[in-house]
N, C-alpha and C positions, 0 to 999 in steps of 0.2 A: 440219398444213398443208393448205390447200385443202378445208376442211370448213365454211367459213362463219363463221370466227372474227370477221372484220371486221364482218360484218352483226350478229352477236349483240352485239359490243362496242358498236356504235352504238345498237342497240335499248335496251340496258341504260342507256347514258349518257343516253338521252332520258327516262328515268324520273325524276320529281322527287325521289325519295328515294335515288337511287343516284348515286354519283360514281365514274366509271371513272378510271383513272390518266390523267394528262395525255398520255401517249404509249403506243402499243401496244408489246408485246414488251419489257417492262422487263428480263426475263431476270435477275432479281436472285438467284434461288436456285441458280444454278450459276456456275461460273467460278472463277478463282484469287483468292486474297486480296490480290493486288497487281495494278496496272493491266497489261493485256496490252500487248505490244510492237506497238501499232497506233495510228493517229490516234484521238483521243478520239471522233469521230463514228462510229467503227466498233467501239467497245468492246462495244456491245450484242450483237454477234455471238458474242463469246467468253464472255459473261456479265458481270454487273455487281456481283457480290457484293463486290468490293473497295471499292465506293462506301460501303458501310456502311448500317446500319439507319436512321440518321437521314435519309440521302438517300432511302432507299426510302419511308419514311413521308411525306416531303415531297412525294411525287408524288401524294398524295391530298388531297381536301378533308377536313379534320379534323371538319367539322361535319355531314357527310353521315351518314345513318343506315346506309347500306350503301356500302362502298367495295370496288372490285375492279379487277382488271387481266386482261389476256389475253396469255399467252405460250405459243404452241404448243410451243416448244422444251422446256418443262418435262417433257414425257412422252417425250423422246428417250432411248432406252436408254443412250446415251453419257453421260447425266447421272444416274446412279443415286442420287446424293446429294440430289436435289431434294426428294423427298417427305419425307425426314427433316428437312431444313433447314426446309421449309415448316411442318411440324408443330411444330417447336421454337419458331418465331416466332408462328405463328397457328394454334394447335391446334384452335380452334373454327371454322375456315374452312369455308365451304360451297363445294364445288367443282362446276363444270359442265364436263363433258367432251363435246365435240362429235365426232360420228362421221358418216361418209358411206358410201354403198355403196362397198366397197373398190376395185373396178375404176374406178368413176367418179372417185374421189379420186385414184387413181394416174395416170389419163389427164390429169386437170386439172394435176397436178404436172408431168407430162411436157411438156404444152403450155407451161407457165410456163417451164420450163428451155429448151425449144426457142426460145421467143421472146426469151430473154435471151442466147442463144448458148451456154449451158452444156451443151446436149444436141444431138447430131447424129444419133443413131441412130433408126431407125424405132421406133414405139411398141412393137411386138411384141418386138423385141430388147431394148429398154431395160427394159420392165416385167418381163421374165422373167430379168433379170440378178439372180442371187441375192445378189450383193454390193452392189446398189444400194439406195437409200432408198425406191424406189417400193413394193416389197413390205413393207419394214420398217415404214414409216409407216402401213401398212394393217393391221398386226397389233395391233388395238386392245386385246385382252385383255392381251397382253404389256406394252403400254405403260402400261396402267392399274394393273397388279398392284402396283407399289410403293406407290401411293397407297391402295389398299385394305388394304395391310398396316399403314399408318401412321394412317389415318383410319377412323372408323366408316363402315359402308356407307351409313348414312342421310345422311352428309355429302357423298356423291358422287352427282351426278345425271348420267346419260348422256342426251344429246339428239341425236336423229337429224336431220341437216341437211335431208333430204328432207321431214321433217314440219314443220320450221321454215318451209319454203317453201310446202307445201301446206295447212297448218293453223296459221298463225302465232298466232291467238288462243289456241287450246288449248295450243300448245307454250309460248308465252310465259307463259301462266297457270301451267303446271307449273314453269317457271323461277322466276317470282316467288314462288310458294308455297314453293319450296325455299329461297329467300332470306329467308323470313319476312315477305313483303309480300303485299298484297292481290292474289290471283290474278285478280280481275276487272278490274283496272286495264288500260286499253287506250289506247295512243297510236297515232295513224295511221301513225307511222313504223315500227311493228312489222310492218306489212303490206308494207313496201318489199321489192322483189325482192332475192333473194340472188344475187349474180353468180356464175355457175358456169362461164362460158366457153363456147366453141363445142364442140359434141359432135363428137368425132373417133373415137368408138369403132367406127365402121364400118370403120376401117382394121384392126381386129383380127378374126382368124378365130375360129371356135368353139374350135379347139385352143388358141389363145392365151388365151381366156377361162377354159377349164377348167384350163389349166396355172397361170394366175395364182391361181385359186381354191385350188388345191392349195398354192401357195406361201405364201399368207397364212392357211391354215386353222390353227386352234388344235390343239395336240397333244391326243390323246385322254386 
């Protein structure tokens, strides 16, 4: 969440040999095997595994050389089954994992929740809450670990959002090469700005920043 997934989804969909899913966040690889007790338009939140493989495949253009989707929730530790389910259905998938400077990512998420009314605490208090998602979503190694156990390392590409912004040509070249496509292909849309929101990190003290770094640091 808040790592530039929407921008990369749009960049890939602009490629003539790539067809991204008709909607973002299909969330097919987690969820119960039966429809959740919610309106159908909210099923995606709980996962859409119950819709079945035929539904999933129907979300893609069958004639495209490369087909893909973007569901940030797949790396959520509360869905430990995703990597195994994904490998069982698409064992040769090429995965792209977007990361962002951890504190910047957490601040962006905090701003998002403040704007929709879900968060009322100051940034410092919210980000240092050990039980919140702010730190958990920034522990990238922990979130990627299940996929590295199920897929070969060469099938997983880690992309840094800041590099997608500062050097889109080279970064998109790496992504395309990873997908088995011409790395020199360029579309003007690849250079479109990645929306990252207004910078509010000035509200955080050095103590807040150091404490957050400790909170998201990988275990030795």
